[in-house]
C-alpha positions in Angstrom: -168.2 -14.1 193.6 -171.1 -13.4 191.2 -173.9 -16.0 191.4 -175.1 -15.2 187.9 -172.5 -14.7 185.2 -172.2 -14.1 181.5 -173.2 -17.2 179.6 -175.5 -18.7 182.2 -178.9 -19.9 181.2 -181.5 -18.2 183.4 -185.2 -18.1 183.8 -187.2 -14.9 184.6 -189.1 -15.3 187.9 -190.9 -11.9 188.1 -192.1 -9.2 185.8 -193.6 -9.0 182.3 -191.4 -11.8 180.8 -192.0 -14.3 183.7 -191.2 -17.9 182.8 -189.0 -17.0 179.8 -185.6 -18.5 179.5 -182.5 -17.0 177.9 -178.7 -16.7 178.1 -177.0 -13.9 180.0 -175.3 -11.7 177.4 -173.6 -9.3 179.8 -173.6 -7.8 183.3 -174.4 -4.1 183.0 -173.5 -3.4 186.7 -173.6 -5.3 190.0 -177.4 -5.4 190.0 -178.5 -5.7 186.3 -178.0 -8.2 183.5 -178.8 -8.4 179.8 -180.7 -11.6 179.0 -181.2 -12.7 175.4 -184.8 -12.2 174.2 -186.0 -10.8 177.6 -187.1 -7.3 178.4 -187.0 -6.2 174.7 -188.1 -2.6 174.0 -188.8 -0.7 170.8 -186.3 2.2 170.1 -186.9 4.9 167.5 -183.5 5.4 166.0 -182.3 8.2 163.7 -180.3 7.3 160.6 -176.6 8.0 160.9 -174.8 8.3 157.5 -171.4 8.5 159.2 -171.7 4.9 160.5 -174.1 3.7 157.9 -176.8 3.0 160.5 -180.3 2.7 159.1 -183.1 4.7 160.7 -186.4 3.3 162.0 -187.8 1.3 164.9 -185.4 -1.3 166.3 -185.6 -3.8 169.1 -183.2 -3.3 171.9 -182.6 -5.6 174.9 -182.9 -3.7 178.1 -181.3 -4.7 181.5 -183.2 -6.7 184.0 -182.5 -6.8 187.8 -180.7 -9.9 189.0 -183.4 -10.4 191.7 -185.9 -11.1 188.9 -183.9 -14.0 187.3 -182.8 -17.4 188.7 -180.3 -19.8 187.2 -181.9 -22.7 185.3 -181.0 -26.2 186.5 -181.1 -28.6 183.5 -181.1 -31.6 185.9 -184.4 -30.6 187.5 -185.8 -28.5 184.6 -186.6 -25.7 187.1 -185.2 -22.4 188.4 -182.7 -22.9 191.2 -180.7 -20.9 193.7 -176.9 -20.9 193.7 -174.6 -21.5 196.6 -170.8 -21.3 196.9 -168.6 -24.2 198.1 -164.9 -24.8 198.3 -163.7 -27.8 196.2 -160.0 -28.7 196.0 -159.1 -25.2 197.3 -161.2 -23.4 194.7 -164.5 -21.7 195.2 -167.2 -23.1 192.9 -170.9 -22.4 192.4 -173.3 -25.2 193.2 -177.0 -25.7 192.7 -178.8 -25.5 196.1 -181.3 -28.3 195.3 -178.9 -31.1 194.3 -175.4 -29.8 195.1 -174.1 -30.2 191.6 -171.4 -27.8 190.3 -172.9 -25.1 188.0 -171.6 -25.1 184.4 -170.0 -28.6 184.4 -171.3 -30.7 181.5 -171.5 -34.3 182.5 
């Protein structure tokens, strides 16, 4: 079970974008995620008349390693670790600090 999933709000805990928050857009592979507004690079792009793509310098979100992000706990307002518990026969993710289920809006 993945501890960080698409749609989770995360906070960067290491690197150039430390302390920035964003939403996970996608999991690139088992170890990398795309986070909205984090690790943005400039890419020089050629125009492509077949697709109608404009040329120039564009911003591109690059993957960041999952060890450099932590899930954001809105109850505490800080980064938190995630554990896995079994509730009613289903595995669920819980915050380690307070034991609340991740992603449940109360």
